[in-house]
VOTOR-994942 format. One record per residue (C-alpha): y, x, z. Coordinates in steps of 0.001 Angstrom, whole numbers, padded with zeros to 6 digits, always signed. Each point is the difference from the previous one (the first is absolute). Layout:
<vokes>
YXZ;...
</vokes>
This chain:
<vokes>
+186429-119575+098988;-002983+000776+002219;-000320+003500-001428;+000867+003486+001180;+001504+001360-003206;-000290-002222-003076;+002740-002608+000310;+001478+001378+003223;+003212+000260-002020;+000329-003289-001867;+002716-000850-002515;+000205-003545-001357;+002070-000707-003113;+000866-003355-001528;+000081+001405-003530;-000213+003405-001676;-000810+001342-003442;-002973+001982+001314;-001119+000932+003509;-001171+003348-001390;+003491+000659-001373;+001553-000983+003323;-002374+002314+001846;+000691+002900-002368;+003763-000377+000388;-000122-000069+003796;-002805+002528+000377;+002272+002738-001304;+002479-000879+002737;-002733+000394+002647;+000569-003586+001144;-003669-000901-000291;-002620+001317+002368;-003697+000505-000653;-001686-003393-000189;+003162-001971-000771;-000632-003324-001747;+002556-001587-002333;-000641-003662-000812;+001905-001972-002644;-000244-003773-000134;+001177+000158-003604;-000634+003018-002233;+001735-000200-003359;-001168+003161-001784;-003248+001130+001565;-002154+002436-001936;-003728+000484-000365;-002262+002518-001695;+000900+001249-003500;+003563-001311+000354;-001048-003636+000185;+002140-002435+001962;-001226-001689+003169;+001502-003440+000318;+000123-001824+003329;+001027-003498+000982;+002842-000211+002501;-001462-000345+003485;-003524-000749-001199;-001669+003384-000333;+000054+003427+001643;+001934+002829-001628;+000520+002977+002265;-000086+003773+000248;-001378+002378+002609;+001643+003386+000508;-002331+002876+000844;+000842+003534+001069;-003428+001668-000031;-000638+003175+001937;-002003+002594-001898;-001077-002212-002896;-000557+002186-003045;+001346-001200-003316;-003544+000282-001367;-001063-002705+002478;+002814-002427-000806;-002367-002598-001493;-001381-000618+003474;+003253-001784+000833;-000862-002525-002682;-003480-000354+001439;+001405-000776+003454;+002353-002629-001423;-002669-001593-002181;-002508-000134+002854;+002576-001574+002321;+000932-002746-002456;-003640-000537-000963;-001036-000469+003639;+002885-002349+000790;-000676-002213-003021;-003722-000036+000709;+000623-001004+003620;+002345-002803-001058;-002580-001399-002402;-002830+000179+002536;+002041-001809+002655;+000669-002936-002295;-003020+000017-002298;-002729+001552+002115;-002240+002887-000984;-000344-001384-003513;+003691+000473-000835;+001138+001562-003262;-001145+003524-000790;+002796+002484+000706;-000016+003309-001869;+002287+002960-000680;+000704+000447-003688;+000664+003687-000649;+002379+001392+000884;+001341-002519+002530;+000213-003611-001151;-001724-002568+002198;-002074-002700-001685;-001563-003216+001242;-002783-001075-002334;+001533+002112-002799;+003507-001447+000483;+002829+002217+001222;+001420-000906+003383;+001800+003229+000954;+001396+003192-001468;+001065+003335+001449;+002474+002609-001241;+000411+003343+001782;+002839+002479-000429;-000629+003492+001403;+002484+002747+000777;-001836+003323-000327;+001500+003306+001146;-001859+003300+000039;-003368-001582-000601;+000405-002448+002900;+000786-003714-000005;+003246-000143+001955;+000387-003763-000192;-001494-002988-001752;+001127-003554-000650;-002827-002506-000265;+001128-003163-001764;-002276-003019+000405;+000192-003408-001639;-002359-002720+001233;-000094-003506-001451;-000102-002230+003072;+001352-003504-000603;+000883-000013-003695;-001679-002825-001864;+001515+000531-003449;-001236+003325-001326;-000323+001570-003427;-003544-000977-000945;+000123+002339-002988;-000037+002844+002518;-002873-001574+001936;+001913-000140+003281;-000741-001948+003155;+001380-000412+003525;-001412-000586+003458;+001297-003562-000103;-001801-000689-003263;-003188+001538+001356;-000088-001843+003324;+001798-003205-000966;+002688+000104+002677;+003207+001936+000841;-000324+003296+001862;+002170+001563+002712;+001718+002890-001794;+001266+001760+003104;-003367-000196+001750;-001569+001523-003105;+002600+002761-000051;-000698+000860+003625;-003724+000126-000686;+000606+002167-003069;+001947+002463+002131;-002742+000086+002633;-002710+000602-002575;+002099+002566-001863;+000448+001903+003257;-003776-000052+000544;-000730+001510-003419;+002888+002456+000352;-001429+001278+003295;-003458+000203-001568;+001411+002118-002825;+000974+002607+002595;-003284-000103+001923;-002570-000675-002729;+001372+000212-003564;-003520-000054-001444;-000468-003491+001446;+003189-001160-001708;-001273+001425-003291;-003387-001689+000353;+001478-003346+001055;+002302-000022-003016;-002807+000688-002473;-002259-002632+001601;+002624-002668-000714;+000775+000965-003602;-000087-002791-002539;-002585+000538-002788;-001616+002957+001780;-003516+000542-001288;+000267-002360-002963;+001378+000343-003489;+003579-001070-000618;+002387+000005-002945;+002814+002567+000008;+002672+001396-002253;-000324+003786-000263;+002968+001611-001720;+000741-003445-001428;-003479-000492-001453;-002782-002348+001215;-002463+001690+002320;-002919-001297+002047;-001074+001830+003117;-001369-000341+003502;+002312+001004+002893;-001947+002043+002541;+002526+001771+002226;+003546+001313+000419;+000739+003714+000277;+002424+001751+002366;+002815-000297-002553;-000434-003777-000220;-001615+000118-003428;-002662-002586-000733;-003435+001467-000700;-001570-002006-002804;-003453+000231-001528;+000065-000701-003719;-002597-002057-001839;-001499+003204-001395;-000235+001524+003463;+002055+002705+001646;+002754-000524+002546;+003619+000925-000687;+003180-000307+002085;+002979-001920-001357;+003516-000433+001357;+002441-002872-000441;+001668+001881-002842;-003111-000496-002145;-002058-002848+001386;+000639-003626+000876;-002144-003087+000339;+000165-002055-003190;+002105-003162+000293;-002072-003160+000293;
</vokes>
């Protein structure tokens, strides 16, 4: 890896139930340093948001975890870790599409809180596990799943892959290295200019500024996403006006 921290320690596994589980088990033994990357060529029980499973095809996609040991990151700012991860994956996917398709490649957006979409189809997901002690984030495990070369995906979940988007196989390991480089860039920026990370995340939000269908406490709701607050809650303007903040425990985008 041509990085200083992210991926400097690299662990490659043929198969594992979940790279996040592997990281959690070995993190407690202090075997993993800050920036360690665990890659599995086959992940059998990956997890996504809200307890969903993340399936991956053996050797076709990228399923990996990044171990972080932040210094001085307050628990109240934990959502910024998700912003860094989402921005890194967003940039890498966008670059890959531009290289093969030109400037007019598919529109890449971040679907709150941290799914990555290409033209409204999901191409990547992120799951973060934080260890908080005394109001500080002691460690975090950032699990990332990116559909790279899969060609048979669950169309009911509106999924896509880089191969489907560009029409040809992609180099998984080259993508992983670029992901680590870009992640390191956004991680460094978080330390030097967190406001820029916040602004960049909001600029790339899917459905920002236009009305979208949600489920609020299980009931249909139409609103216009406008921002994200410091706690990671989505700020939504209702049809009758007024902006309220909603967390994942209450709000979700309505299934299509």
